[in-house]
N, C-alpha and C positions, 0 to 999 in steps of 0.2 A: 579125215582124225589122226591116220596115220604120219600126214604131208605135216601134220602141225605139231608132230610130237618129235618127226625126226633132228637130231638136232645138230647137222652140219646147216640147217634150215634156219634151225632159229640162232646160230651166230650167227650167221649171216643178215636176219633179221635186225639182231641186237646191234652189231653193225655198224647197219645202213642207216638205225633210228640214232645211233651214235651223233655220227658224223653230219645227218641231215640237219642236225640240232645245233650242232656248231657253224659249219658250211653252211645250208644252204644245199636243194635238190641238188639243185645248176651248179652247183661247186666241188658236189661231189662223182669220184667216177669209179664207177664198177674195180678199177684195178683198184681202187684207191678205199673199199668195201671188203673187197675176197683176200686183203693183205691183212687189214686186221680183221677179219674171220679168221685169217688163219688156214684159206683155200685156196683154190689154183678159181681164177677167175670161169676159167671153164665151168665151170660149176653152180656160180651163182646165175650164167646165160640158161643150164640144163634147169634149174626149179622156178626160175622165173622170168627167163623169156629177155629183160632186160633191166632198165634200173627202172624207169614209170610200174614195171611190172610188181620190183621188189617193194615200190615206195606205197603199189596198193597194198603189199603182202603188211608192211606195215602200220599201215591204217589198222586194216583188218584182226591182226593181230593184237593190238594196244586194248580194242574191243575200250577206252579210258570209256566214251560216253554212250555205248549201251548199260555198261556199270553204275554211272551213272543213275541212267535212268532208271534202271532196277530199282538203285536201292530209292529213289524217288517215291516209286511207287508203293514201299513198304514201309516212308512213310506215310502215306495214306489212310492203314493200318491202325497209327502210333501216331497219329495228334489231331487235331483235330484247329492248328494254325496253317492255312493255308498257304497264308503267306511267311510262315518261316520254313516251313516245307519246299518253297519257291525263293526265298533266298535262300539256304544252305544249299540247295542245287546250283543256280546261279553262282555261286562262292563255289563252292565246288569245283565247278564247269569251266571256268576263269581258271582258276587255280588250273587244273591240268592243263589246259595247254600255255599255262605260265613260264611250263618245264617246255613248253617242247614252241619256244616262236620263231626260228626260223626254219622249222614245218610248216609252221602255219602260216608263217609268210609265202611260201615256195609253191605250195598249194594254193594259194590266192594267187599270189604273182606270176605263179609260171605254170598257171593250170593248158597258158594256151598253147602250150610247147608240146603238152600228151597226146598219147596217142588218144583216137576219139572211142577205144574198147575202156581206153585207161578213166580216160570224164566222166564215160556212163558211170564205170564200175564204180567211181569214186561215189556220184551222186547217187547211188545204194545204198553204199555205208548208210550218209549223210539220212536218206531217208530210213533207215529201218532206223535208226542211234533215234531220230524223232518219235518213233511208233510207241518208244518207252514215254517218255513226257505225255504220247497223245491217252495211252491206257489210264496214267494216274487224271490225267483231268475228264476222262470219263469216269471215273470211279467216284471222285467229287462230286461231278452233277450227277451221278446218279442217286451218291446220297444227297442229296437233295439239297448245299451250302454250295452252291454256285448256279445263277441265270445267267443264260449266253447264250445269241445268236449266231455263233460262229459252233462249228464242228468241234471235235475234241483233236483233231489231227491240223485244221487251221489255229486252233491257239498258241499250239505245238511250235508250230513252223512260226507263227511272232516270238516269242519267246524265245525259240535258238539264234532267229534269225539276228535276231538284236544284239543278242550274247556274243553271235561268230562277228557282227559289226563292232562292237564295244572292240575284240578282241583287233583284228584288223587296224583299226586306229591307232590303237596301243602301241601296236609292235611297229609301225608303220611312218610314225610322227609325232611329235617328240610340239611343246610348249605348245601345245593348243591348250585356249579354252571352252572348253565344253565343259568340264566338271572339275572339280576340286578334285576326288579321288573316288577312289574306287566305290569304299564304302556311299557318296554320295554317288553317285552312277546308279548302284545296287537298289539302293533305298525308292530313289525314286524312278527305276524300272519298272520295280515290283508294286509301288503305290500307283501309278499309273494302268499297269497294267490290269491288274486288281479295280480298280475307279476305270477304267476305258473298256475295254476290253472280254471286261466279266463283270458281276458285280454278286453279294451274298444275295442268297436265296430268299423269297418272302417272307418265309419262315423265320428266317435269319432277322430277319429287317425288322419283325414283328418283337423279337425279342430284345433288340438294341433299342429300337424305340421311345420304350417309357424311361431307359437310360440318357442318352445323346440327346438333349433338343438339337431341335432344327436351325443346319448350321450349312455355309454353300459346302458345294461340294470338294472343294480344292482346298477348303480348311478341314474340312473331316479328314480325309488325307492325310493330311499333314501330321494333326495330332495322332490319331491311330497309326502312321506308320513309326511316331515318338516312341509315343507312352506304349508299346509293346514293348520297347529297349531296353523303357528304363525298369528294373530292375535291379536291384544292389544287392549282397548278397553279404552273409553279417559276419562278421568278423569269426568267428568261431570254422567258419567254412572255409574261410579266407584260409589261417593258419591252416587248417586240417590239407588244403591242396597243395599249398607249400610245402611243409613237410612231405609232404606221396611225394613232390617235387627233388625234395633232396635225396630222396632214399633212392633214387632212379639218376642222376649223375649229374654233374656238375653243370652239364649243357643244359638241360634238363629243369634245375632248378634256376640258374641261369634265367632263362624265355619269362617261366611263371612269373618271377621275381620282377622280370620288367612289364609283364602284362598289366601288375597289380598295383604296378611301383613307380607307371610313368604313364601308363592308360591309353596305350597305341591301340590301335585295330589291327588285325591278324595281316592284314598288305603290306602297313609299315614298320609294322616286326620285323617279315618277312626281306625287305627292302633294308635291315640297316646293314652297315658296315661297321668292321675295325677302328676306320676312321671317324667316325660319327661318333664316337666316344669321347668326351670331355669329361676330366675326373683331374678335382684337386683339394686338395684338405675341408676347403671350403661349400664347395657343387662337386654333385656327380647328372651331368646333363646330352642329351643325346639329340644329333641334328635331325632332321628330318624334313627328306628331302623329296619326300614325294608329298603333289596335291598342295596343298597350303607351306612351303616352306618357314618352316620353325624352330626354334629351341625350346623343349621339354626339358624341367626335369625327373629326375628317376628320385622319388620319396624314400625316406633309410628309415623311419618308421609309416608301416601300412599298417592300422587298424589297431592302431593302439599297439604294436611291438616293434620293437627292432630291426632292422636286418644285418645289421652291422654298420660300417663309416661309412662315407662317400671315397673315403680311396680303399677302406676294406669293405665286400661284400660278394653277392652271390654272385654279381653280373664280372669284378674284376679279377674275381675265383680262378671264373672260366676265361676270359681274353687272356690270361698270364697261366695256364695252362697250356696253350692252344705251341704247339710246335712246327705249323706248316703258319702258308703266309698268303693264306684263301684271303683276300680283304673282305666275305662275308660277316659280318659277327656269327650268326649260327649255320650249322652246317650238317648236312645227311649222307653220310655213304661223299666226303671230300666234297657238294655241289651243296651250293645255298638253298638252305632250308624253302620249302615251297609252301603254302598256303592249305597243301591237303592233305598235307605232313604232319604243317604243327595241328588242325585237325583231329587228326588220329591221335596223337601225341596228347591234348587235349580229354579225347573220349577214354585216355588210358587213365588220365589224371585227377578224371571228376565220377567215373565210374563208380557206381554205391552211393555216389552221396547227391543228399534231394537238398531241394530249395524251402524255407518255408509254405514255398506255395504246395510241395508234391511235385515237383519236377526235378533233371535230372539237370544240372546248371551249364548255362549255355557262352560258349568262351566271351560273346559281343559283352558277357557280362560283370566280367573284367572293367573291363571300359568305364561300364557305368557304374561300377563301385569307384575307380577314381576319382569320377566325375562329383559323386555323392560325396561324398568323403571329402575332397577339397574345400566345395562349398561346407559342408559343415564347421570346417576350423577355420571358414574366415572369411576364403577365397571372395575376392570379389567376382559377380557373374560377368562382369564387364571384362577380368584379367584372365577371367575359365576360357574366354572369346576367345583368349588371342592363345593360350597354350593350342587348343582346340580347331582353331582355326572354322569352326563351326559359326553360322551365324546366330541372334538370336531368339528366332524364334523354337529351332532344336535343341540350344538351351532352357528353354524356357519349364519344360517338365523336370529339369532337373535341379531346376532351383525350389518348385514344390515338393521333388521331393526329400528334398536338404529341410524344409522348413515345415514339413510333414513330420519328418524323422528329431529334428529341435523340438518339434511341440510333446512328443511324443515323449523324448526324455525329461523335458521341461515337469511333464505330469508329473511324471515316476517319481523328482526332485519334490515335489511340493506335496507328493506321498508321503517319501519316509519322512520329510521334514515334522507332517501331523505326527 
């Protein structure tokens, strides 16, 4: 414990992480690390032995995946939605790796150059992180929510192995057509996992059998995944979140404005650059370069209330306030906003608010609200498909929700006339 609190040791670890993330492990020298940490190179060798020993310390000190696993275990007692808990974990896991893509590439691609004892130690680190996820599966299995023929540790290994595989492909290749975007990968991953590796308990099946007629497995999986996501937020709650964001600052206000005004996913928002913004007196657009390349309008009107004009609104005000030249549209400590940081901001903005079904608003519901609102305002389903890049099957539940809201509104108008 005393070694971990040593300020010199911590400076070396932080300097190494910074350089590894930018240059990779191979191209980073011990001299560069020691100079950035403002210590003698001999001090680095005394603490860690060599550069690979320092890499191991970086991985152990970060503790990212252990923290994520611990969060997943807590969720086992806070939510009955296995799908949502796994989706949140997978999203946060990939967001954490997003922060250090060069380190991921180095650990995977350069591992053959590491001494055997370091490779063994890194393996132990992955195994330890995996156990936290296994504990989550043990919890839900013991609570009778899952039936499985595989032990909990095997289930955890499958999930984490697929997530790491995704990260390696994304960080080492471009222009592949394996999936549209990260959301597409995550939805299919969790659906495949829950419908293939595990299944709901027999008790849960009995409860649902009276509500859902028999359908092929793939159809049930697809509809269940989308149906869980379609829960648009009421106007009063949307405006309350926007007002809370406005009080926090220009950037926070602009972020929430884009979420509700353009219907972007968290990963799409975090990849926006300033050059992706197009604005004139007649329109405001964002160029989306992730997944399906397309342009998306940023609405002036959100849930019946106007938020500025095309040329003067929360987003343009934030961009005008920028004094530095970073290309990223949103920043945290001078670096592009990450998905994990975005989720933390959303938790702050949505704290103490409840949806009509008594739950804390989820960040995914901003996109759902945008889609349903456009359909309610007359957007054709075929045109919404172009704006979102989604297929007709994924959009159908949104159309059903829009028709449901339209029917309720018509019924209320008829009652008022009577």
